[in-house]
mmJSON file of the N, C-alpha and C atoms, coordinates in Angstrom:
{"data_MODEL":{"atom_site":{
"group_PDB":["ATOM","ATOM","ATOM","ATOM","ATOM","ATOM","ATOM","ATOM","ATOM","ATOM","ATOM","ATOM","ATOM","ATOM","ATOM","ATOM","ATOM","ATOM","ATOM","ATOM","ATOM","ATOM","ATOM","ATOM","ATOM","ATOM","ATOM","ATOM","ATOM","ATOM","ATOM","ATOM","ATOM","ATOM","ATOM","ATOM","ATOM","ATOM","ATOM","ATOM","ATOM","ATOM","ATOM","ATOM","ATOM","ATOM","ATOM","ATOM","ATOM","ATOM","ATOM","ATOM","ATOM","ATOM","ATOM","ATOM","ATOM","ATOM","ATOM","ATOM","ATOM","ATOM","ATOM","ATOM","ATOM","ATOM","ATOM","ATOM","ATOM","ATOM","ATOM","ATOM","ATOM","ATOM","ATOM","ATOM","ATOM","ATOM","ATOM","ATOM","ATOM","ATOM","ATOM","ATOM","ATOM","ATOM","ATOM","ATOM","ATOM","ATOM","ATOM","ATOM","ATOM","ATOM","ATOM","ATOM","ATOM","ATOM","ATOM","ATOM","ATOM","ATOM","ATOM","ATOM","ATOM","ATOM","ATOM","ATOM","ATOM","ATOM","ATOM","ATOM","ATOM","ATOM","ATOM","ATOM","ATOM","ATOM","ATOM","ATOM","ATOM","ATOM","ATOM","ATOM","ATOM","ATOM","ATOM","ATOM","ATOM","ATOM","ATOM","ATOM","ATOM","ATOM","ATOM","ATOM","ATOM","ATOM","ATOM","ATOM","ATOM","ATOM","ATOM","ATOM","ATOM","ATOM","ATOM","ATOM","ATOM","ATOM","ATOM","ATOM","ATOM","ATOM","ATOM","ATOM","ATOM","ATOM","ATOM","ATOM","ATOM","ATOM","ATOM","ATOM","ATOM","ATOM","ATOM","ATOM","ATOM","ATOM","ATOM","ATOM","ATOM","ATOM","ATOM","ATOM","ATOM","ATOM","ATOM","ATOM","ATOM","ATOM","ATOM","ATOM","ATOM","ATOM","ATOM","ATOM","ATOM","ATOM","ATOM","ATOM"],
"id":[1,2,3,4,5,6,7,8,9,10,11,12,13,14,15,16,17,18,19,20,21,22,23,24,25,26,27,28,29,30,31,32,33,34,35,36,37,38,39,40,41,42,43,44,45,46,47,48,49,50,51,52,53,54,55,56,57,58,59,60,61,62,63,64,65,66,67,68,69,70,71,72,73,74,75,76,77,78,79,80,81,82,83,84,85,86,87,88,89,90,91,92,93,94,95,96,97,98,99,100,101,102,103,104,105,106,107,108,109,110,111,112,113,114,115,116,117,118,119,120,121,122,123,124,125,126,127,128,129,130,131,132,133,134,135,136,137,138,139,140,141,142,143,144,145,146,147,148,149,150,151,152,153,154,155,156,157,158,159,160,161,162,163,164,165,166,167,168,169,170,171,172,173,174,175,176,177,178,179,180,181,182,183,184,185,186,187,188,189,190,191,192],
"type_symbol":["N","C","C","N","C","C","N","C","C","N","C","C","N","C","C","N","C","C","N","C","C","N","C","C","N","C","C","N","C","C","N","C","C","N","C","C","N","C","C","N","C","C","N","C","C","N","C","C","N","C","C","N","C","C","N","C","C","N","C","C","N","C","C","N","C","C","N","C","C","N","C","C","N","C","C","N","C","C","N","C","C","N","C","C","N","C","C","N","C","C","N","C","C","N","C","C","N","C","C","N","C","C","N","C","C","N","C","C","N","C","C","N","C","C","N","C","C","N","C","C","N","C","C","N","C","C","N","C","C","N","C","C","N","C","C","N","C","C","N","C","C","N","C","C","N","C","C","N","C","C","N","C","C","N","C","C","N","C","C","N","C","C","N","C","C","N","C","C","N","C","C","N","C","C","N","C","C","N","C","C","N","C","C","N","C","C","N","C","C","N","C","C"],
"label_atom_id":["N","CA","C","N","CA","C","N","CA","C","N","CA","C","N","CA","C","N","CA","C","N","CA","C","N","CA","C","N","CA","C","N","CA","C","N","CA","C","N","CA","C","N","CA","C","N","CA","C","N","CA","C","N","CA","C","N","CA","C","N","CA","C","N","CA","C","N","CA","C","N","CA","C","N","CA","C","N","CA","C","N","CA","C","N","CA","C","N","CA","C","N","CA","C","N","CA","C","N","CA","C","N","CA","C","N","CA","C","N","CA","C","N","CA","C","N","CA","C","N","CA","C","N","CA","C","N","CA","C","N","CA","C","N","CA","C","N","CA","C","N","CA","C","N","CA","C","N","CA","C","N","CA","C","N","CA","C","N","CA","C","N","CA","C","N","CA","C","N","CA","C","N","CA","C","N","CA","C","N","CA","C","N","CA","C","N","CA","C","N","CA","C","N","CA","C","N","CA","C","N","CA","C","N","CA","C","N","CA","C","N","CA","C","N","CA","C","N","CA","C","N","CA","C"],
"label_alt_id":[null,null,null,null,null,null,null,null,null,null,null,null,null,null,null,null,null,null,null,null,null,null,null,null,null,null,null,null,null,null,null,null,null,null,null,null,null,null,null,null,null,null,null,null,null,null,null,null,null,null,null,null,null,null,null,null,null,null,null,null,null,null,null,null,null,null,null,null,null,null,null,null,null,null,null,null,null,null,null,null,null,null,null,null,null,null,null,null,null,null,null,null,null,null,null,null,null,null,null,null,null,null,null,null,null,null,null,null,null,null,null,null,null,null,null,null,null,null,null,null,null,null,null,null,null,null,null,null,null,null,null,null,null,null,null,null,null,null,null,null,null,null,null,null,null,null,null,null,null,null,null,null,null,null,null,null,null,null,null,null,null,null,null,null,null,null,null,null,null,null,null,null,null,null,null,null,null,null,null,null,null,null,null,null,null,null,null,null,null,null,null,null],
"label_comp_id":["UNK","UNK","UNK","UNK","UNK","UNK","UNK","UNK","UNK","UNK","UNK","UNK","UNK","UNK","UNK","UNK","UNK","UNK","UNK","UNK","UNK","UNK","UNK","UNK","UNK","UNK","UNK","UNK","UNK","UNK","UNK","UNK","UNK","UNK","UNK","UNK","UNK","UNK","UNK","UNK","UNK","UNK","UNK","UNK","UNK","UNK","UNK","UNK","UNK","UNK","UNK","UNK","UNK","UNK","UNK","UNK","UNK","UNK","UNK","UNK","UNK","UNK","UNK","UNK","UNK","UNK","UNK","UNK","UNK","UNK","UNK","UNK","UNK","UNK","UNK","UNK","UNK","UNK","UNK","UNK","UNK","UNK","UNK","UNK","UNK","UNK","UNK","UNK","UNK","UNK","UNK","UNK","UNK","UNK","UNK","UNK","UNK","UNK","UNK","UNK","UNK","UNK","UNK","UNK","UNK","UNK","UNK","UNK","UNK","UNK","UNK","UNK","UNK","UNK","UNK","UNK","UNK","UNK","UNK","UNK","UNK","UNK","UNK","UNK","UNK","UNK","UNK","UNK","UNK","UNK","UNK","UNK","UNK","UNK","UNK","UNK","UNK","UNK","UNK","UNK","UNK","UNK","UNK","UNK","UNK","UNK","UNK","UNK","UNK","UNK","UNK","UNK","UNK","UNK","UNK","UNK","UNK","UNK","UNK","UNK","UNK","UNK","UNK","UNK","UNK","UNK","UNK","UNK","UNK","UNK","UNK","UNK","UNK","UNK","UNK","UNK","UNK","UNK","UNK","UNK","UNK","UNK","UNK","UNK","UNK","UNK","UNK","UNK","UNK","UNK","UNK","UNK"],
"label_asym_id":["A","A","A","A","A","A","A","A","A","A","A","A","A","A","A","A","A","A","A","A","A","A","A","A","A","A","A","A","A","A","A","A","A","A","A","A","A","A","A","A","A","A","A","A","A","A","A","A","A","A","A","A","A","A","A","A","A","A","A","A","A","A","A","A","A","A","A","A","A","A","A","A","A","A","A","A","A","A","A","A","A","A","A","A","A","A","A","A","A","A","A","A","A","A","A","A","A","A","A","A","A","A","A","A","A","A","A","A","A","A","A","A","A","A","A","A","A","A","A","A","A","A","A","A","A","A","A","A","A","A","A","A","A","A","A","A","A","A","A","A","A","A","A","A","A","A","A","A","A","A","A","A","A","A","A","A","A","A","A","A","A","A","A","A","A","A","A","A","A","A","A","A","A","A","A","A","A","A","A","A","A","A","A","A","A","A","A","A","A","A","A","A"],
"label_entity_id":["1","1","1","1","1","1","1","1","1","1","1","1","1","1","1","1","1","1","1","1","1","1","1","1","1","1","1","1","1","1","1","1","1","1","1","1","1","1","1","1","1","1","1","1","1","1","1","1","1","1","1","1","1","1","1","1","1","1","1","1","1","1","1","1","1","1","1","1","1","1","1","1","1","1","1","1","1","1","1","1","1","1","1","1","1","1","1","1","1","1","1","1","1","1","1","1","1","1","1","1","1","1","1","1","1","1","1","1","1","1","1","1","1","1","1","1","1","1","1","1","1","1","1","1","1","1","1","1","1","1","1","1","1","1","1","1","1","1","1","1","1","1","1","1","1","1","1","1","1","1","1","1","1","1","1","1","1","1","1","1","1","1","1","1","1","1","1","1","1","1","1","1","1","1","1","1","1","1","1","1","1","1","1","1","1","1","1","1","1","1","1","1"],
"label_seq_id":[1,1,1,2,2,2,3,3,3,4,4,4,5,5,5,6,6,6,7,7,7,8,8,8,9,9,9,10,10,10,11,11,11,12,12,12,13,13,13,14,14,14,15,15,15,16,16,16,17,17,17,18,18,18,19,19,19,20,20,20,21,21,21,22,22,22,23,23,23,24,24,24,25,25,25,26,26,26,27,27,27,28,28,28,29,29,29,30,30,30,31,31,31,32,32,32,33,33,33,34,34,34,35,35,35,36,36,36,37,37,37,38,38,38,39,39,39,40,40,40,41,41,41,42,42,42,43,43,43,44,44,44,45,45,45,46,46,46,47,47,47,48,48,48,49,49,49,50,50,50,51,51,51,52,52,52,53,53,53,54,54,54,55,55,55,56,56,56,57,57,57,58,58,58,59,59,59,60,60,60,61,61,61,62,62,62,63,63,63,64,64,64],
"pdbx_PDB_ins_code":[null,null,null,null,null,null,null,null,null,null,null,null,null,null,null,null,null,null,null,null,null,null,null,null,null,null,null,null,null,null,null,null,null,null,null,null,null,null,null,null,null,null,null,null,null,null,null,null,null,null,null,null,null,null,null,null,null,null,null,null,null,null,null,null,null,null,null,null,null,null,null,null,null,null,null,null,null,null,null,null,null,null,null,null,null,null,null,null,null,null,null,null,null,null,null,null,null,null,null,null,null,null,null,null,null,null,null,null,null,null,null,null,null,null,null,null,null,null,null,null,null,null,null,null,null,null,null,null,null,null,null,null,null,null,null,null,null,null,null,null,null,null,null,null,null,null,null,null,null,null,null,null,null,null,null,null,null,null,null,null,null,null,null,null,null,null,null,null,null,null,null,null,null,null,null,null,null,null,null,null,null,null,null,null,null,null,null,null,null,null,null,null],
"Cartn_x":[55.658,56.486,57.547,58.782,59.835,60.666,60.096,60.763,59.977,60.697,60.02,59.323,58.285,57.515,58.128,59.233,59.916,61.417,62.188,63.641,64.221,65.52,66.139,66.051,65.999,65.817,64.426,63.418,62.059,62.016,62.726,62.777,63.409,64.464,65.124,64.165,63.418,62.437,61.364,60.933,59.95,60.494,61.732,62.335,62.525,62.907,63.065,61.735,60.65,59.326,58.936,59.283,59.006,59.714,60.988,61.765,61.162,60.842,60.292,58.943,58.222,56.907,56.95,58.153,58.298,58.096,58.092,57.914,59.145,58.91,60.01,60.07,59.98,60.002,61.3,61.173,62.344,62.459,61.352,61.312,60.41,60.868,60.059,60.162,59.012,58.986,58.522,59.22,58.851,58.438,57.244,56.691,56.789,57.012,57.041,56.573,56.288,55.819,56.979,57.038,57.957,59.413,59.766,61.151,61.642,60.725,61.139,61.614,61.308,61.73,63.139,64.005,65.372,65.515,66.081,66.31,67.808,68.197,69.627,70.185,71.483,72.163,71.851,71.565,71.262,70.071,69.07,67.898,68.298,69.118,69.577,70.455,71.271,72.132,71.308,70.268,69.394,68.693,68.176,67.496,68.453,69.661,70.664,70.971,71.022,71.287,70.262,69.03,67.96,67.677,68.503,68.329,67.124,66.747,65.583,66.057,65.476,65.774,64.859,65.441,64.686,64.628,63.413,63.216,62.452,62.895,62.21,61.451,60.176,59.356,58.923,58.813,58.457,56.983,56.127,54.693,53.996,52.719,51.915,51.039,51.441,50.622,50.212,51.062,50.735,49.573,49.168,48.011,46.71,46.791,45.588,45.237],
"Cartn_y":[158.281,158.148,157.098,157.408,156.434,156.184,156.439,156.172,155.131,154.329,153.371,154.108,153.521,154.151,153.928,153.213,152.962,152.948,153.238,153.227,151.927,151.756,150.503,150.312,151.4,151.266,150.727,151.184,150.659,149.17,148.797,147.395,146.554,147.078,146.362,146.18,147.22,147.112,146.071,146.048,145.055,143.643,143.41,142.085,141.718,142.678,142.415,141.988,142.654,142.276,140.879,140.561,139.214,138.172,138.4,137.472,137.386,138.52,138.546,137.846,137.77,137.125,135.703,135.16,133.772,133.502,134.541,134.364,133.706,132.922,132.3,132.879,134.186,134.875,134.563,134.11,133.761,134.598,135.239,135.948,137.169,138.288,139.502,140.076,140.275,140.847,142.293,143.157,144.568,144.827,145.398,145.636,147.103,147.354,148.71,148.721,149.887,150.017,150.305,149.554,149.806,149.911,149.256,149.253,150.591,151.5,152.845,152.907,151.899,151.911,151.349,152.097,151.647,151.214,150.053,149.54,149.6,150.366,150.521,149.263,149.147,147.998,147.857,148.963,148.923,148.006,147.998,147.14,145.667,145.351,143.973,143.54,144.449,144.137,143.817,144.606,144.363,143.012,142.744,141.469,140.301,140.41,139.355,139.133,140.22,140.139,139.242,139.224,138.436,137.144,136.835,135.606,135.626,136.817,136.98,137.34,136.681,137.011,138.148,139.222,140.388,140.358,140.415,140.342,141.574,142.159,143.304,142.813,143.141,142.827,144.132,144.121,145.348,145.684,144.699,144.984,143.834,144.028,142.993,142.292,142.266,141.714,140.269,139.498,138.092,137.88,138.914,138.818,139.056,139.62,140.008,138.988],
"Cartn_z":[101.475,102.65,102.366,102.621,102.389,103.642,104.787,106.055,106.827,107.607,108.47,109.602,110.131,111.198,112.576,112.625,113.887,113.637,114.675,114.508,115.061,114.941,115.368,116.88,117.654,119.106,119.426,118.686,118.86,118.522,117.475,117.073,118.182,118.782,119.879,121.053,121.396,122.479,122.149,120.896,120.465,120.654,120.21,120.356,121.824,122.656,124.089,124.701,124.311,124.811,124.329,123.094,122.584,123.441,123.734,124.561,125.961,126.551,127.912,128.015,126.903,126.898,126.356,126.197,125.788,124.311,123.504,122.065,121.457,120.422,119.685,118.272,118.18,116.892,116.155,114.919,114.112,112.845,112.445,111.171,111.295,110.747,110.702,109.302,108.657,107.317,107.397,106.704,106.612,105.169,105.005,103.678,103.303,102.019,101.509,100.07,99.546,98.171,97.231,96.171,95.056,95.481,96.559,97.0,97.507,97.859,98.27,99.714,100.499,101.896,102.001,102.621,102.85,104.303,104.511,105.856,106.115,107.114,107.396,108.058,108.049,108.635,110.121,110.794,112.233,112.521,111.653,111.844,111.741,110.746,110.572,111.747,112.257,113.399,114.638,114.881,116.035,115.875,114.699,114.458,114.695,114.194,114.368,115.847,116.611,118.051,118.758,118.242,118.846,118.079,117.097,116.336,115.416,114.958,114.088,112.685,111.696,110.307,109.879,109.388,108.931,107.409,106.874,105.43,104.969,103.884,103.277,102.049,101.988,100.817,100.185,98.869,98.157,98.269,98.391,98.495,99.198,99.455,100.09,99.064,97.819,96.743,96.989,97.631,97.805,98.769,99.526,100.4,99.641,98.47,97.73,96.683],
"occupancy":[1.0,1.0,1.0,1.0,1.0,1.0,1.0,1.0,1.0,1.0,1.0,1.0,1.0,1.0,1.0,1.0,1.0,1.0,1.0,1.0,1.0,1.0,1.0,1.0,1.0,1.0,1.0,1.0,1.0,1.0,1.0,1.0,1.0,1.0,1.0,1.0,1.0,1.0,1.0,1.0,1.0,1.0,1.0,1.0,1.0,1.0,1.0,1.0,1.0,1.0,1.0,1.0,1.0,1.0,1.0,1.0,1.0,1.0,1.0,1.0,1.0,1.0,1.0,1.0,1.0,1.0,1.0,1.0,1.0,1.0,1.0,1.0,1.0,1.0,1.0,1.0,1.0,1.0,1.0,1.0,1.0,1.0,1.0,1.0,1.0,1.0,1.0,1.0,1.0,1.0,1.0,1.0,1.0,1.0,1.0,1.0,1.0,1.0,1.0,1.0,1.0,1.0,1.0,1.0,1.0,1.0,1.0,1.0,1.0,1.0,1.0,1.0,1.0,1.0,1.0,1.0,1.0,1.0,1.0,1.0,1.0,1.0,1.0,1.0,1.0,1.0,1.0,1.0,1.0,1.0,1.0,1.0,1.0,1.0,1.0,1.0,1.0,1.0,1.0,1.0,1.0,1.0,1.0,1.0,1.0,1.0,1.0,1.0,1.0,1.0,1.0,1.0,1.0,1.0,1.0,1.0,1.0,1.0,1.0,1.0,1.0,1.0,1.0,1.0,1.0,1.0,1.0,1.0,1.0,1.0,1.0,1.0,1.0,1.0,1.0,1.0,1.0,1.0,1.0,1.0,1.0,1.0,1.0,1.0,1.0,1.0,1.0,1.0,1.0,1.0,1.0,1.0],
"B_iso_or_equiv":[0.0,0.0,0.0,0.0,0.0,0.0,0.0,0.0,0.0,0.0,0.0,0.0,0.0,0.0,0.0,0.0,0.0,0.0,0.0,0.0,0.0,0.0,0.0,0.0,0.0,0.0,0.0,0.0,0.0,0.0,0.0,0.0,0.0,0.0,0.0,0.0,0.0,0.0,0.0,0.0,0.0,0.0,0.0,0.0,0.0,0.0,0.0,0.0,0.0,0.0,0.0,0.0,0.0,0.0,0.0,0.0,0.0,0.0,0.0,0.0,0.0,0.0,0.0,0.0,0.0,0.0,0.0,0.0,0.0,0.0,0.0,0.0,0.0,0.0,0.0,0.0,0.0,0.0,0.0,0.0,0.0,0.0,0.0,0.0,0.0,0.0,0.0,0.0,0.0,0.0,0.0,0.0,0.0,0.0,0.0,0.0,0.0,0.0,0.0,0.0,0.0,0.0,0.0,0.0,0.0,0.0,0.0,0.0,0.0,0.0,0.0,0.0,0.0,0.0,0.0,0.0,0.0,0.0,0.0,0.0,0.0,0.0,0.0,0.0,0.0,0.0,0.0,0.0,0.0,0.0,0.0,0.0,0.0,0.0,0.0,0.0,0.0,0.0,0.0,0.0,0.0,0.0,0.0,0.0,0.0,0.0,0.0,0.0,0.0,0.0,0.0,0.0,0.0,0.0,0.0,0.0,0.0,0.0,0.0,0.0,0.0,0.0,0.0,0.0,0.0,0.0,0.0,0.0,0.0,0.0,0.0,0.0,0.0,0.0,0.0,0.0,0.0,0.0,0.0,0.0,0.0,0.0,0.0,0.0,0.0,0.0,0.0,0.0,0.0,0.0,0.0,0.0],
"pdbx_formal_charge":[null,null,null,null,null,null,null,null,null,null,null,null,null,null,null,null,null,null,null,null,null,null,null,null,null,null,null,null,null,null,null,null,null,null,null,null,null,null,null,null,null,null,null,null,null,null,null,null,null,null,null,null,null,null,null,null,null,null,null,null,null,null,null,null,null,null,null,null,null,null,null,null,null,null,null,null,null,null,null,null,null,null,null,null,null,null,null,null,null,null,null,null,null,null,null,null,null,null,null,null,null,null,null,null,null,null,null,null,null,null,null,null,null,null,null,null,null,null,null,null,null,null,null,null,null,null,null,null,null,null,null,null,null,null,null,null,null,null,null,null,null,null,null,null,null,null,null,null,null,null,null,null,null,null,null,null,null,null,null,null,null,null,null,null,null,null,null,null,null,null,null,null,null,null,null,null,null,null,null,null,null,null,null,null,null,null,null,null,null,null,null,null],
"auth_seq_id":[1,1,1,2,2,2,3,3,3,4,4,4,5,5,5,6,6,6,7,7,7,8,8,8,9,9,9,10,10,10,11,11,11,12,12,12,13,13,13,14,14,14,15,15,15,16,16,16,17,17,17,18,18,18,19,19,19,20,20,20,21,21,21,22,22,22,23,23,23,24,24,24,25,25,25,26,26,26,27,27,27,28,28,28,29,29,29,30,30,30,31,31,31,32,32,32,33,33,33,34,34,34,35,35,35,36,36,36,37,37,37,38,38,38,39,39,39,40,40,40,41,41,41,42,42,42,43,43,43,44,44,44,45,45,45,46,46,46,47,47,47,48,48,48,49,49,49,50,50,50,51,51,51,52,52,52,53,53,53,54,54,54,55,55,55,56,56,56,57,57,57,58,58,58,59,59,59,60,60,60,61,61,61,62,62,62,63,63,63,64,64,64],
"auth_comp_id":["UNK","UNK","UNK","UNK","UNK","UNK","UNK","UNK","UNK","UNK","UNK","UNK","UNK","UNK","UNK","UNK","UNK","UNK","UNK","UNK","UNK","UNK","UNK","UNK","UNK","UNK","UNK","UNK","UNK","UNK","UNK","UNK","UNK","UNK","UNK","UNK","UNK","UNK","UNK","UNK","UNK","UNK","UNK","UNK","UNK","UNK","UNK","UNK","UNK","UNK","UNK","UNK","UNK","UNK","UNK","UNK","UNK","UNK","UNK","UNK","UNK","UNK","UNK","UNK","UNK","UNK","UNK","UNK","UNK","UNK","UNK","UNK","UNK","UNK","UNK","UNK","UNK","UNK","UNK","UNK","UNK","UNK","UNK","UNK","UNK","UNK","UNK","UNK","UNK","UNK","UNK","UNK","UNK","UNK","UNK","UNK","UNK","UNK","UNK","UNK","UNK","UNK","UNK","UNK","UNK","UNK","UNK","UNK","UNK","UNK","UNK","UNK","UNK","UNK","UNK","UNK","UNK","UNK","UNK","UNK","UNK","UNK","UNK","UNK","UNK","UNK","UNK","UNK","UNK","UNK","UNK","UNK","UNK","UNK","UNK","UNK","UNK","UNK","UNK","UNK","UNK","UNK","UNK","UNK","UNK","UNK","UNK","UNK","UNK","UNK","UNK","UNK","UNK","UNK","UNK","UNK","UNK","UNK","UNK","UNK","UNK","UNK","UNK","UNK","UNK","UNK","UNK","UNK","UNK","UNK","UNK","UNK","UNK","UNK","UNK","UNK","UNK","UNK","UNK","UNK","UNK","UNK","UNK","UNK","UNK","UNK","UNK","UNK","UNK","UNK","UNK","UNK"],
"auth_asym_id":["A","A","A","A","A","A","A","A","A","A","A","A","A","A","A","A","A","A","A","A","A","A","A","A","A","A","A","A","A","A","A","A","A","A","A","A","A","A","A","A","A","A","A","A","A","A","A","A","A","A","A","A","A","A","A","A","A","A","A","A","A","A","A","A","A","A","A","A","A","A","A","A","A","A","A","A","A","A","A","A","A","A","A","A","A","A","A","A","A","A","A","A","A","A","A","A","A","A","A","A","A","A","A","A","A","A","A","A","A","A","A","A","A","A","A","A","A","A","A","A","A","A","A","A","A","A","A","A","A","A","A","A","A","A","A","A","A","A","A","A","A","A","A","A","A","A","A","A","A","A","A","A","A","A","A","A","A","A","A","A","A","A","A","A","A","A","A","A","A","A","A","A","A","A","A","A","A","A","A","A","A","A","A","A","A","A","A","A","A","A","A","A"],
"auth_atom_id":["N","CA","C","N","CA","C","N","CA","C","N","CA","C","N","CA","C","N","CA","C","N","CA","C","N","CA","C","N","CA","C","N","CA","C","N","CA","C","N","CA","C","N","CA","C","N","CA","C","N","CA","C","N","CA","C","N","CA","C","N","CA","C","N","CA","C","N","CA","C","N","CA","C","N","CA","C","N","CA","C","N","CA","C","N","CA","C","N","CA","C","N","CA","C","N","CA","C","N","CA","C","N","CA","C","N","CA","C","N","CA","C","N","CA","C","N","CA","C","N","CA","C","N","CA","C","N","CA","C","N","CA","C","N","CA","C","N","CA","C","N","CA","C","N","CA","C","N","CA","C","N","CA","C","N","CA","C","N","CA","C","N","CA","C","N","CA","C","N","CA","C","N","CA","C","N","CA","C","N","CA","C","N","CA","C","N","CA","C","N","CA","C","N","CA","C","N","CA","C","N","CA","C","N","CA","C","N","CA","C","N","CA","C","N","CA","C","N","CA","C","N","CA","C"],
"pdbx_PDB_model_num":[1,1,1,1,1,1,1,1,1,1,1,1,1,1,1,1,1,1,1,1,1,1,1,1,1,1,1,1,1,1,1,1,1,1,1,1,1,1,1,1,1,1,1,1,1,1,1,1,1,1,1,1,1,1,1,1,1,1,1,1,1,1,1,1,1,1,1,1,1,1,1,1,1,1,1,1,1,1,1,1,1,1,1,1,1,1,1,1,1,1,1,1,1,1,1,1,1,1,1,1,1,1,1,1,1,1,1,1,1,1,1,1,1,1,1,1,1,1,1,1,1,1,1,1,1,1,1,1,1,1,1,1,1,1,1,1,1,1,1,1,1,1,1,1,1,1,1,1,1,1,1,1,1,1,1,1,1,1,1,1,1,1,1,1,1,1,1,1,1,1,1,1,1,1,1,1,1,1,1,1,1,1,1,1,1,1,1,1,1,1,1,1]
}}}
């Protein structure tokens, strides 16, 4: 699978809920395998709108 499980509108709704619940989210990391996941500019634009840094990681190896 090389598509994200949510679209940029879903991401915006998530950030809106974070704000509405008093969260101070500053960073969101999205993980994928072997760099196959592409994150479009729309995701970064939404994150910027909410003051959140969006980071793409190639794998979750550092958890293991």
